N, C-alpha and C positions, 0 to 999 in steps of 0.2 A: 613901316616895313611895307614895300609895294609887292603885290603878288605878281606873277610871271607876267600876265598879260598887260598889267599896268607898267611893269618895267619896260616891256617891249615899246609900249606908246610912247614913252618919254625918253628913250635911249637916243642919246646924240648920234645922227645920221650923217654922212658928207658924202660929198661927190669925189674926192681927189685925197690920197695920201702919196707923199713922195718918200721912198726908203733909200738913204744915202748914209748908212750907218756900219756897224761891225759887219763886214761880208759873211763872216762866218756864221752869223745869226740872223740870215735873211729871211728863211724859212719861218723862224721864231716870230719876226717882226710881222711878216705877211699874216701868218696865223692870227696873231694878238690882235691886228686891226681890222682884218677882213670883215668881221661882224658889224664894225660901224658903218662899213660901205653901203650906201644904197644901191638898188638895182640900176644898171648903166654907169656906175661910177667907175673911177679909176684908181689902180695903183701902179704908180710910176717908181721903176727901180733901175739905179744907176750902177755903173761900174762892172757890168756883167760880162765884160772882155778882160778888165784886169790887166791892162798893159800888154794885151795880146796873148797873156800866157795860158787862158782857157782855152785858145784855139790851138796853142802851140806849147803844150804841156811838156815836150823834150827840151824846152829851153829852160826849164826849172830845175836848177842844180840844189836849191835848199830844200830839206826836208818840210820844214814849217811852212814854206812858201808852197810847195807840193800840196800840202793837206789842205790849206786855205783856197788853193785853185781848185782843188777837188770838191771842195763845199760849195763853191761858186758854181761849178759844172752840175751839181746836184741839184741846186737850186733853179737853175735854167730848166733842167729835165723836169723839176717838180712844176714849174709853169707850163710846161708844154703838156703835161699830163694832167692838169686841172680842168675836169669837164664843166666847172660852173665858172670858168672864167676864159676869155677870148685875149690871148696874149701874142702882140706883134714886138718883134726884135728889131732894134735899129742900130745902123752901124756908127753913127755919129756919136763923137766924143769917146768915152771908154765902152760904149755899149749900153744901151737902154732897154728896158722891157716896158711895155705900157700893157697892162691886163686890165680889161673891162669886165666888170661882174656881169654875169647874164641874168 
């Protein structure tokens, strides 16, 4: 069994993660993997506009879809408020966020 200091020295650390999974779980995925990210590493998140519905919630008529769009919006707000990451949002594709660990 490794003590905490030994574990930290041997823990896998990477420079990039790409999240394109269950959109309702984006915060959970981000928090699960951010600890493996090296300083100045990136987490790239796809589908942050979700077919334009995040920007135009009035177009969503289905309750389940409205809930999903709300969760994506909460994730975008979450990224904007993380002081330990700098996130830039891009319009290409269906919306991409690139978050750099400070």
